[in-house]
N, C-alpha and C positions, 0 to 999 in steps of 0.2 A: 504493499499499499504506500502510496506517494505520500509524504508529509503534508503536501498542500491539500489533500483530498479533505482531510479533517475541516477545512474551513470552506468548503463547497457551500454549505447553508449559509453562511454569512456573506460569500461573494454574490449567491443567488438572490439574498435580500438586498445587498447592494446594487445589483443590476436593475432589480423591481423598482427600486426606489428612483435611481437615476433615471431608468426609461420613462417612468410614470411622471417626474418633474418636467422631463423634456416634452412628454407628450401633452402634459396639462396646458403648456403654453400655448399649443395650437387651440385648445378649448378657449383660453382667457382671450386670445386674438380675436376668435370669432365672435365670443359673446360679451366681453368687457371690454374691447377694443384696446388690450394692453397685452404686451407691447404693440405699439401701433403698426400696423402694416401698411404698406403702399397701396396694393390693390389686391382683392381676393381673386382666387384662382377661379375661371369661369366668368368674370366680370368683363363686359365689352370695353374694348379701348377707349380713353375718353372719359372714364368715370360714368358712363351710362348706366342704366338699371339692369341689375341682373335678372334672368329670366325667372320666372316664379317658381319653376320646378327647381332650379339652381340653388336659389333662396332658401328654399325648403330643405334641400340636402344640406346646405350651408349650417342651417339651425339645428338640424338633428345631428350633423357631424360634431358642431360646437358642444352640444348637450352631452354626447357620448364621450368626447374629449374631456370635458370637464368633470363631469360625474365620474365616469369610469377612470379617468387618469387619478382622481383623487382616492376612489376605492381602491385601485392598485398600488398607490403610494402608501397607503395605511395597511395594506395586505388584507384588506376585507374583501371577502367573497372573491379570492384572487383568481381561481381556476375559471369558473363561468365568465366573469368580467373580462379577463384576459383572452377567452375564447371569443368574445362577441367584439373586442377591440381589434383582434386579428382579423376578424371577418371585415369590420369597417376599413381597415388598412388595405386589404385586398380590394374592396369595392373602390376605394380611392383610387388605387393604382390603376385599374382597368377601366374606370369612367372619366378620372381626371388627366391622368399622366399619360397614358398610351395614346388617346386621340391627339394630344399635343407634340408627341414626338417619337411615336413607334414603341416598340416592346422593350427597347433596352433603357434601363433605369438612369444610366449615365447621360442618356442623351434627351431623356423626356422628364427630368428633374425628380423622379420618383424614388431615389435611393432611400430617403427616411421612411417613405411608405412602405417599401419592402422590409427595410430594416425593423422598424416596429411590428410588422405583421409578422415576422418570424420570431422576435423577442418575446411578443405576447403570446405566440402560439407555444413557444417553449415553456412560458410560466404555467400557461394552461395544462401543461402535461407533466412538468416538473415540480409545480407547487411553487409557493411563495418564497421559501427560505426563511431565513432569520428576520427577525424584527417585524413580524406580521401579527396583526389582530388575529387572522385565522388560526394561528397557533394557539393562542389563549382559549379561542372557542372550542377548538378541538381538545385540549386539556381539560376543559369544563365539561364538555359532552362525555368524554372518557370517564370522568370521575363520577358522573351521574348513575 
């Protein structure tokens, strides 16, 4: 056994926290306009109105990113929430990035969508790691 293996739960917890903090920023940008963004993806050039279906997707995405990001940050219901967020990132990649620049993430600006997708998918299967509320809830359930 590698000496570093014993720290895997702590590193998975750290990965969860950092990924969630970065992901949360996407939600705060969309819903709270912080940090301010120049122009949302899908908005017409010149600052015109976004099509209504795009505005709806933007709102749903912002809610998922803000609420889901906070839940993953805290390690609360990590597995199901991370699975949903992985799906959201896959949808974002295929609906927003691929039409803008083809299938290669480096060309369509979708690197973060792909990386978040697979990070959340990993957390859905591997669990939250250390520093998670889920761990406290699991212990309480086991004690009952």
